[in-house]
Structure formats: C-alpha cells, structure tokens
C-alpha positions as CSV (number, residue, x, y, z in Angstrom):
1,M,-28.1,5.9,26.0
2,N,-26.0,4.5,23.2
3,L,-22.2,4.5,22.9
4,I,-22.0,7.7,20.7
5,E,-24.1,9.6,23.2
6,R,-21.9,8.5,26.0
7,A,-18.7,9.5,24.2
8,N,-20.1,12.9,23.5
9,R,-21.1,13.7,27.1
10,P,-18.6,15.2,29.5
11,T,-16.2,12.9,31.3
12,P,-15.6,13.3,35.0
13,K,-12.2,14.7,36.1
14,F,-11.0,11.4,37.7
15,F,-11.7,9.5,34.5
16,R,-10.0,12.2,32.3
17,V,-6.9,11.7,34.4
18,L,-7.2,7.9,34.2
19,R,-7.7,8.2,30.4
20,N,-4.5,10.2,30.0
21,I,-2.6,7.6,32.1
22,G,-4.0,4.9,29.9
23,L,-2.9,6.7,26.8
24,T,0.6,7.1,28.3
25,V,0.9,3.4,29.2
26,A,-0.3,2.4,25.7
27,A,2.3,4.7,24.1
28,I,5.1,3.3,26.2
29,G,4.1,-0.3,25.4
30,T,3.8,0.5,21.7
31,S,7.2,2.3,21.6
32,I,8.9,-0.7,23.2
33,I,7.3,-3.1,20.7
34,A,8.4,-0.9,17.8
35,A,11.9,-0.3,19.1
36,P,14.5,-0.8,16.3
37,V,16.8,-2.8,18.5
38,A,16.6,-6.4,19.6
39,L,15.0,-6.7,23.0
40,P,14.4,-9.8,25.2
41,A,11.2,-11.6,24.3
42,I,9.8,-11.2,27.8
43,L,10.1,-7.4,27.5
44,V,8.3,-7.4,24.2
45,K,5.6,-9.6,25.6
46,L,5.2,-7.3,28.6
47,A,5.0,-4.3,26.3
48,G,2.2,-6.0,24.5
49,Y,0.3,-6.4,27.7
50,L,0.9,-2.8,28.6
51,A,-0.4,-1.6,25.2
52,V,-3.6,-3.6,25.6
53,A,-4.2,-2.5,29.2
54,G,-3.6,1.1,28.4
55,T,-5.9,1.0,25.4
56,V,-8.7,-0.7,27.4
57,M,-8.2,1.8,30.3
58,S,-8.5,4.7,28.0
59,G,-11.5,3.4,26.1
60,V,-13.5,2.6,29.3
61,S,-12.5,6.0,30.9
62,Q,-13.6,7.9,27.8
63,V,-17.2,6.6,27.8
64,T,-17.7,7.0,31.5
65,V,-20.3,9.7,32.3
66,P,-21.4,11.2,35.7
67,N,-24.5,10.0,37.5
68,E,-27.6,12.0,36.9
69,S,-27.6,13.0,40.6
70,E,-24.0,14.4,40.2
71,E,-24.8,16.8,37.4
C-alpha cells in the first residue's frame, strides 16, 4: 500500500481527533511566530517547535489506517 492509498482510506476515530489536535497546535505555533509584536526569543523558538510538532502529528495521524482485522 503506497502513501496515496493510505491517505485515501478512512482514518480511525482516535487518529482523527489526534490530527485535529495537531492542526490546532500547529496553528497556535504559527500564529505566535507571525505575531506583529516583538516577543521574547524563547517564546518564538518554542512556537517553532510547536508548529513542527503539530504538523508531524497531523501528518502521521492522517495516513494511519485501521488493521485489516478491525475493518
């Protein structure tokens, strides 16, 4: 099964919730990075880590498919 087939198959409920949490975390990190006010460097660095972690969590959760025995 290739990546496109995995992305087109249904995602289990737990991973749909996890994907949405990852999207939220990535959005929060991105909005902190793009804030029009001067923020402390440590906060911007932490926001970068949040954006990356949220993106990875969402991507991995999207391509997760149920086991053949669970279908």
